[in-house]
C-alpha positions as a printed Julia matrix, in Angstrom:
73×3 Matrix{Float64}:
  0.0    0.0     0.0
  1.28   3.46   -0.79
  1.35   6.35    1.58
  0.36   9.91    0.78
  3.89  11.03   -0.14
  4.33   8.17   -2.6
  0.93   8.9    -4.16
  1.89  12.58   -4.54
  5.18  11.58   -6.15
  3.4    9.31   -8.6
  0.89  12.02   -9.48
  3.65  14.59   -9.92
  5.61  12.25  -12.17
  2.54  11.55  -14.34
  1.78  15.25  -14.62
  5.4   15.94  -15.6
  5.28  13.25  -18.29
  2.1   14.78  -19.73
  3.7   18.25  -19.85
  6.94  17.0   -21.42
  6.05  14.34  -23.96
  8.92  12.44  -25.43
  9.76  12.88  -29.08
 10.36   9.36  -30.41
 11.58  10.37  -33.89
 14.15  12.73  -32.42
 15.13  10.26  -29.72
 15.52   7.52  -32.33
 17.65   9.79  -34.51
 19.9   10.73  -31.61
 20.35   7.12  -30.52
 21.08   6.09  -34.12
 23.74   8.78  -34.47
 25.31   7.73  -31.17
 25.45   4.09  -32.28
 27.38   4.82  -35.5
 31.0    3.68  -35.55
 32.57   6.89  -36.86
 36.02   5.33  -37.34
 34.52   2.76  -39.7
 32.59   5.48  -41.54
 35.79   7.5   -41.96
 37.6    4.46  -43.38
 34.73   3.68  -45.75
 34.6    7.31  -46.88
 38.31   7.35  -47.62
 38.01   4.09  -49.56
 35.13   5.57  -51.57
 37.11   8.71  -52.41
 40.05   6.51  -53.4
 37.81   4.5   -55.74
 36.46   7.68  -57.33
 40.04   8.86  -57.88
 40.95   5.6   -59.59
 37.92   5.81  -61.88
 38.79   9.4   -62.81
 42.39   8.41  -63.53
 41.31   5.57  -65.82
 38.79   7.79  -67.62
 41.46  10.48  -68.01
 43.93   7.99  -69.49
 41.34   6.65  -71.94
 40.34  10.18  -72.9
 43.99  11.03  -73.52
 44.39   7.92  -75.7
 41.31   8.97  -77.66
 42.75  12.45  -78.1
 46.03  11.01  -79.39
 44.11   8.75  -81.79
 42.05  11.67  -83.09
 45.17  13.82  -83.48
 46.71  11.21  -85.8
 43.7   11.16  -88.14
């Protein structure tokens, strides 16, 4: 059985929860951002930039070869 003080505490807590509703989408977003392994993301980002650089280098070399071919015509 609860005494008067405990009942008042429970009522106060319920009233506080009604005044300050939680924001599940924001809470979920914050918890998701906190759970991200930023070191892994940094490594994956660097690998992605490296891959883009390689693709650009290959395209540049092929474009140069095409330019040389067209210059000989």
